[in-house]
Wavefront OBJ file of the C-alpha trace (Angstrom):
o trace
v 52.163 92.850 26.185
v 51.019 90.305 29.106
v 51.804 91.258 32.712
v 51.687 87.718 33.741
v 52.954 84.861 31.654
v 51.319 81.778 33.676
v 48.815 81.582 36.409
v 51.497 80.576 38.755
v 53.123 84.062 38.389
v 49.708 85.672 38.576
v 48.809 83.988 41.937
v 51.782 85.479 43.554
v 50.428 89.061 43.134
v 46.565 88.736 42.788
v 44.312 87.400 45.374
v 41.350 85.116 44.751
v 37.919 86.289 45.521
v 39.449 89.773 45.717
v 40.965 90.136 42.178
v 39.682 87.084 40.507
v 37.112 84.050 40.900
v 37.464 80.544 39.777
v 34.331 78.633 38.671
v 34.258 74.857 38.161
v 31.193 72.473 37.826
v 32.012 68.999 36.805
v 29.931 67.169 34.372
v 29.624 63.432 33.153
v 29.646 63.802 29.358
v 33.398 63.826 28.772
v 33.250 67.350 27.326
v 34.731 70.489 29.011
v 33.582 73.934 28.300
v 35.831 76.470 29.562
v 36.209 80.617 29.656
v 39.721 81.121 30.729
v 39.426 84.847 30.387
v 36.014 85.404 31.856
v 34.368 88.260 33.734
v 35.806 91.567 32.911
v 38.856 90.141 31.039
v 36.828 89.194 27.891
v 33.356 90.148 28.678
v 30.501 87.904 27.885
v 32.636 84.557 27.576
v 31.768 83.245 30.994
v 27.788 83.443 30.713
v 28.063 81.974 27.088
v 30.385 79.011 28.351
v 28.129 78.381 31.382
v 25.112 78.227 29.315
v 26.500 75.829 26.768
v 28.138 73.458 29.438
v 24.646 73.263 30.958
v 24.389 70.440 33.707
v 25.817 67.555 31.645
v 29.317 69.145 30.536
v 32.029 70.229 32.785
v 32.147 73.962 33.220
v 35.324 76.165 34.233
v 35.851 79.860 34.011
v 38.463 82.307 35.352
v 36.727 85.455 36.277
v 38.449 88.686 36.391
v 36.579 90.927 39.134
v 38.867 94.006 39.480
v 36.947 97.381 39.546
v 38.024 98.581 36.098
v 38.180 96.837 32.606
v 41.907 98.096 32.171
v 42.781 96.458 35.606
v 41.046 93.160 34.579
v 43.104 92.880 31.258
v 46.243 92.497 33.444
v 44.699 89.181 34.472
v 44.972 87.863 30.903
v 47.014 84.728 30.964
v 48.075 83.397 27.441
v 46.025 80.349 26.621
v 49.216 78.517 25.741
v 50.510 79.121 29.326
v 47.138 78.737 31.173
v 48.201 76.489 33.924
v 45.609 77.452 36.712
v 45.101 73.968 38.561
v 41.477 73.647 38.471
v 41.658 74.269 34.935
v 44.059 71.534 34.281
v 42.075 69.271 36.436
v 38.820 69.967 34.344
v 40.536 69.125 30.953
v 42.538 66.199 32.134
v 39.193 64.135 32.533
v 37.720 65.362 29.313
v 37.704 63.849 25.831
v 36.742 66.863 24.151
v 37.473 70.409 25.069
v 36.010 73.852 23.878
v 37.320 77.120 25.010
v 35.449 80.466 24.530
v 37.368 83.838 23.964
v 36.569 87.340 23.243
v 38.191 88.853 19.978
v 38.540 92.463 19.058
v 36.342 93.487 15.934
v 33.210 95.434 14.978
v 32.099 92.451 12.699
v 29.696 89.854 14.170
v 31.766 86.656 13.754
v 32.777 83.511 15.270
v 36.431 82.352 14.607
v 37.783 78.806 15.328
v 41.050 77.492 16.047
v 42.409 74.385 17.880
v 43.682 70.897 16.892
v 40.127 69.181 16.847
v 39.344 69.589 13.279
v 36.323 67.312 13.270
v 34.536 69.202 16.011
v 35.660 72.527 14.380
v 34.104 71.697 11.132
v 30.986 70.389 12.807
v 30.562 73.495 14.865
v 31.445 75.981 11.982
v 28.778 74.212 9.795
v 26.095 74.411 12.320
v 26.644 78.196 13.087
v 26.615 78.973 9.464
v 23.416 76.916 8.858
v 21.767 78.772 11.704
v 22.758 82.343 10.214
v 25.862 83.067 12.155
v 29.152 84.250 10.391
v 31.533 81.501 11.294
v 35.005 80.597 9.685
v 38.450 79.331 10.688
v 40.399 82.092 12.507
v 42.268 84.304 10.127
v 44.531 85.603 12.742
v 48.140 84.019 12.687
v 48.147 84.469 16.611
v 44.949 82.754 17.264
v 45.305 79.350 15.686
v 45.325 77.546 19.064
v 47.498 74.753 17.887
v 50.075 74.709 20.440
v 50.282 71.451 22.405
v 50.282 73.444 25.633
v 47.105 75.585 24.776
v 44.474 74.967 27.378
v 42.049 73.653 24.667
v 44.454 70.914 23.581
v 45.177 69.592 27.033
v 42.500 67.063 27.207
v 42.822 63.325 26.884
v 43.040 63.496 22.984
v 45.378 66.372 23.024
v 42.976 68.246 20.532
v 40.558 70.835 21.306
v 38.428 73.691 19.831
v 39.063 77.338 20.399
v 36.264 79.643 19.675
v 37.050 83.473 19.276
v 33.699 85.659 19.529
v 34.177 89.214 18.186
v 33.081 92.262 20.206
v 30.473 92.957 17.686
v 28.782 89.751 18.101
v 29.140 89.606 21.922
v 27.614 93.209 22.208
v 24.524 92.032 20.211
v 24.326 88.834 22.477
v 23.629 91.027 25.724
v 20.885 93.732 26.098
v 21.366 97.192 27.367
v 21.972 97.539 31.160
v 18.984 97.449 33.445
v 18.508 99.460 36.529
v 21.026 97.200 38.368
v 23.718 97.554 35.541
v 23.239 94.078 34.406
v 22.962 93.041 30.974
v 20.642 90.125 29.924
v 20.998 87.761 27.191
v 19.287 88.246 24.123
v 17.625 86.066 21.493
v 21.039 85.897 19.670
v 22.717 84.501 22.774
v 20.338 81.684 23.163
v 20.562 80.831 19.552
v 24.146 80.454 19.580
v 23.916 78.369 22.893
v 21.395 76.149 21.243
v 23.324 75.744 18.195
v 26.490 74.770 19.816
v 24.793 72.609 22.537
v 23.093 70.518 19.822
v 26.554 69.750 18.274
v 28.096 68.797 21.499
v 25.032 66.561 22.249
v 26.051 64.575 19.219
v 29.490 64.043 20.433
v 28.074 63.032 23.979
v 26.383 60.337 22.421
v 29.399 58.953 20.724
l 1 2 3 4 5 6 7 8 9 10 11 12 13 14 15 16 17 18 19 20 21 22 23 24 25 26 27 28 29 30 31 32 33 34 35 36 37 38 39 40 41 42 43 44 45 46 47 48 49 50 51 52 53 54 55 56 57 58 59 60 61 62 63 64 65 66 67 68 69 70 71 72 73 74 75 76 77 78 79 80 81 82 83 84 85 86 87 88 89 90 91 92 93 94 95 96 97 98 99 100 101 102 103 104 105 106 107 108 109 110 111 112 113 114 115 116 117 118 119 120 121 122 123 124 125 126 127 128 129 130 131 132 133 134 135 136 137 138 139 140 141 142 143 144 145 146 147 148 149 150 151 152 153 154 155 156 157 158 159 160 161 162 163 164 165 166 167 168 169 170 171 172 173 174 175 176 177 178 179 180 181 182 183 184 185 186 187 188 189 190 191 192 193 194 195 196 197 198 199 200 201 202 203 204 205
């Protein structure tokens, strides 16, 4: 169950920069990389999306910053109803949209959905070639094919939705340091590099 069906509803009860933060960095490539459930909502998705976006691609993230994980889960707005204005602006100027999400599961896998089947196949092929376990999403509730899904609201109406399991995300970040920060591991950089190489080919197109 979701506490909020839309961001419009969420914004009536939650306060920006106290309960959540919004990140937006515009790029010129025509590609937008989003983490709509970042921060403590689906942990690890924000730094992954940020690193993949780099300087050339547009980066957007909605970051949950409440004190506890349980409280942050209440900030999860379903992707089919994700109407935060800066997210809509980010995807409206993009030809290709890729969103990153955190899935449950101890297996170390990447599951793909969305309507951009060309980009999906290229990313899955590159990830598997790099040694990751990546496949079409087997979950009937994570297909990402709705026209209002934030990944499909770019200029083409087709986007890519990537779900990274908890098992994989856990291995992509090390143990907390003295300040409680978890730093990216070699696996993190390998996934980022692999997907960036695919997006670079689309940028050249």
